[in-house]
N, C-alpha and C positions, 0 to 999 in steps of 0.2 A: 322295841319298847312301846310304841304307840298302839300296836296290835293288842298287846296285853292290857293296856289302859282301856281300849275299846271293849275288850272282852269283859272287864270288870264292870263297865257301865251297864252291860246288858244282862249280867247274871241276876240282879234283883228282879228283872222282868220275867225271867224264866221260873222264878220261885213263886210267883203269884198264883194262887189257886183260882180256878174259874168254875162257875156254876155250869153244869152240863145243860145244854138246851136242845130241844128237838122241835120238829114241825108238828102241825096238827095231825097229819097222816101218820108220822112216826109214833107219836104218843098214843094215838088210837090203836095202832097195832100192838104197842108195848102194853097198853092197858088190858088187852085180851090175854096176854101171857102172864102178866104180873100187875094186878090192879094196885094203884097208888093214888093218893090225892094229886091234884094237878094245880099248878100255879101258872096263870097267864099274865104276862107283863106286856102291856101296850105302851109303845113309845114312838117317838119320831126322831129323825136325825137332827132336827133343828132345836130340839128341847134340851137346854143346858142343864136343867134340873135332872132330867133323865140320865145324862152323862155323869154328873156328880154322884147321883144315887147309885148307879151301876158300879162305879169305882169303889164307893164306900162299902157296898154290899159284898163285892168280890174280895175286898181286903179282909173281911172277917172269916177266918179259916173255919171256925166252928159252924158258922152259918152256912158256908159253902158245903161243908161235909154233911150237915143235916139235910140240906136241900138235895144234894146229889144222892144220898142214901135212901131218903124216904119219900121223895116227891118227883114228879115230872114237871119240868119248867119249859114253857114256850115263850120265847121273846118274839113279839109280833110287832113289826114296824108298820103301823097303821096306815101310813100315807104312801108307802113305796111298794108294799107287797101287792103284786098284781096277779098272783095265782088264784085259781078257783080253790076254795077251801070247803070241805065237807066237815061239818061239826054238828053233833047231836042230831043227825038225821036231816040236816038242811044244807043246801049249797049256797055259798056266799061268793060274790064277785067284787072286783075292784070297780069303783065308780069314778070314772075320769071326769075332770072338770077343767078343761083347758090344759094347762101345763102341770096341773096338780090333780089331786083327787084323794079319795079315802076308800078304804075297804069296807064293804057292807058289814063284815063281821065286827069290825071296830065299833060301828054304830049299834049293832045288835047287842054287843056286850056292855056298852056304855049306858048309864042312866040318862045322860044328856044326849038325846038323839040328834041334835043339831050339830054339835061339835064336842067330841070327847075331851075330857081334861087329861093331860099327860103329865107325868106318868100315871098309868091306870093299872091297878093290880086286882086280879080276880082269883080267888082261892076256891077250888072245888074239891069236895070229898071224893073218895074213890068211886062213888056212884054218880059222879058229875053233878052233884047238888051244890048250889052256891052256899058257901059258909062264911065268906068274908069278901068285902068290896072296899077298895081304898083308892080314892082319887088323890093325886098329888104325892109328895115326897113320903117315902117309907124308909124309916131308919133301920139299921141292922138290929137294934134292940126290939123294936116293934115287930119286925119280920120274924125274929126268933120266937117271940111271944106267940104270934099267930100260928107259926109252924108247930110249936109244941101243943097248942090247943087243938089243932086239926089232927095231929098225930094221936092224940088221946081219944078221938072219936071212934 
C-alpha cells in the first residue's frame, strides 16, 4: 500500500511540462537548420526570484508549448558556467574571482556591466537582433505577450 501512495505522490511531477532548453552551441547549430527567434535566460542558483519565476513559467502549459514550438531557449547560469562560449562571432570565458566569478557573456549581455540583475531575459529575433530586454521577474502573461509580438515579426 505504501508503494502505491508513493507512486501517487510523484505522478503530478511527471505531468509538468518543461520548456526545452539548449546550449549556445546547440542553438547556433539548430539556427542554421531551422531559424527561429531565441530567448536567453540568465539566472543564478542563489536567486530565489529566478526559482519562483521558472516554476511559474513552466506551470503554464500554453506558454511552454509556444516556447517549445516557436523559439529556442537558452538557460544560462551566469556565475557557474565555466565553458568557453562562442556567440555572435566572439568568444567569451568565465572570469574567476576567488571562490566565485561570472561569465564574460553574462556581462556582455547585461546593460549593467558591473553586476547583472537576475533574472535577466534577452529576446532575439531569428536574425539575432535584440527585440526585448527584461531585468527582473517576468510573469507568464508578460512572457506570452512578448513571444506573440516576436512571432509576428
